[in-house]
Structure formats: C-alpha cells, structure tokens
MARLO-597024 format. One line per 10 residues: number of its first residue (from 1); for each residue x, y, z of C-alpha. Coordinates in pm, 1 decimal, m for minus. Layout:
NUM	X Y Z; ... $
END
This chain:
1	m243.2 32.6 m2342.8; m351.1 203.6 m2021.0; m107.0 231.7 m1731.8; m243.5 58.1 m1422.5; m328.7 301.4 m1142.1; m243.8 219.0 m780.0; m477.2 333.0 m505.6; m377.1 418.4 m151.8; m707.9 314.5 2.1; m664.6 492.2 337.7 $
11	m560.5 815.0 168.3; m850.2 801.6 m76.5; m1101.6 747.0 205.0; m960.5 1052.8 383.6; m983.5 1251.4 60.3; m1354.7 1174.6 23.0; m1421.4 1349.9 355.1; m1301.2 1677.4 201.0; m1513.4 1648.2 m113.2; m1847.1 1819.9 m161.3 $
21	m2157.1 1608.4 m209.9; m2177.7 1715.0 m573.4; m1813.0 1613.8 m626.1; m1874.6 1274.1 m469.3; m2175.2 1217.2 m692.9; m1981.6 1329.6 m1001.3; m1692.3 1090.7 m924.7; m1937.4 804.6 m869.4; m2100.1 856.2 m1207.2; m1776.2 922.3 m1393.6 $
31	m1593.2 625.4 m1241.9; m1892.4 397.3 m1298.8; m1897.3 492.8 m1666.6; m1519.7 444.2 m1696.6; m1541.7 100.5 m1535.2; m1824.2 m3.4 m1764.5; m1641.7 121.4 m2074.3; m1318.2 m51.4 m1974.1; m1454.1 m397.3 m1892.4; m1239.5 m668.1 m2041.6 $
41	m945.8 m456.0 m2153.3; m864.2 m168.5 m1913.7; m650.3 m265.7 m1611.9; m794.3 27.7 m1413.5; m1150.8 m104.1 m1384.9; m1084.2 m211.0 m1024.2; m951.5 135.9 m940.0; m1264.0 299.0 m1078.5; m1488.2 61.5 m886.6; m1295.3 141.1 m567.3 $
51	m1361.5 510.0 m631.4; m1733.0 439.5 m666.1; m1730.7 237.6 m345.4; m1542.9 490.7 m130.7; m1745.1 787.6 m254.7; m2070.2 600.0 m191.4; m1946.2 505.6 156.6; m1879.6 871.4 233.6; m2226.2 976.4 116.2; m2377.9 706.3 336.8 $
61	m2164.1 816.3 633.5; m2286.8 1173.6 594.8; m2647.4 1064.0 564.9; m2623.5 860.1 884.6; m2477.3 1161.8 1067.6; m2158.0 996.1 1187.2 $
END
C-alpha cells in the first residue's frame, strides 16, 4: 500500500516559481497520469491533483505577466 504524501501548499507554490516551463509541463503530465492510474486505490491522488493545479497556476501567472 502506498504511503500518503503530505503537501505543504505554500512551499509547493513557491517551488513552482523556480521551475522551468518545461519542468512545469512535465510535472503536470506526470502527476495527471499518476492521479488517473491511482483512482480508487491510491491515497496520493489528491496530492497529484494539487501538483497539477499549482503547476498550471504558475504557467497561467507567467502568461499573464504578473
């Protein structure tokens, strides 16, 4: 059984600001696939979806120029 990951949301959002665009896009795809594969049995699905969300937020922030 998978060990449940804990996310420090503020820290993760700060981390995304240091990531390259290609890294953000890689994490989005990888975490999305992990969440999809783990539906119904993996306790980390929420963690993976949070990763997708925060990386997508950072890409949007960069696009808007803020």
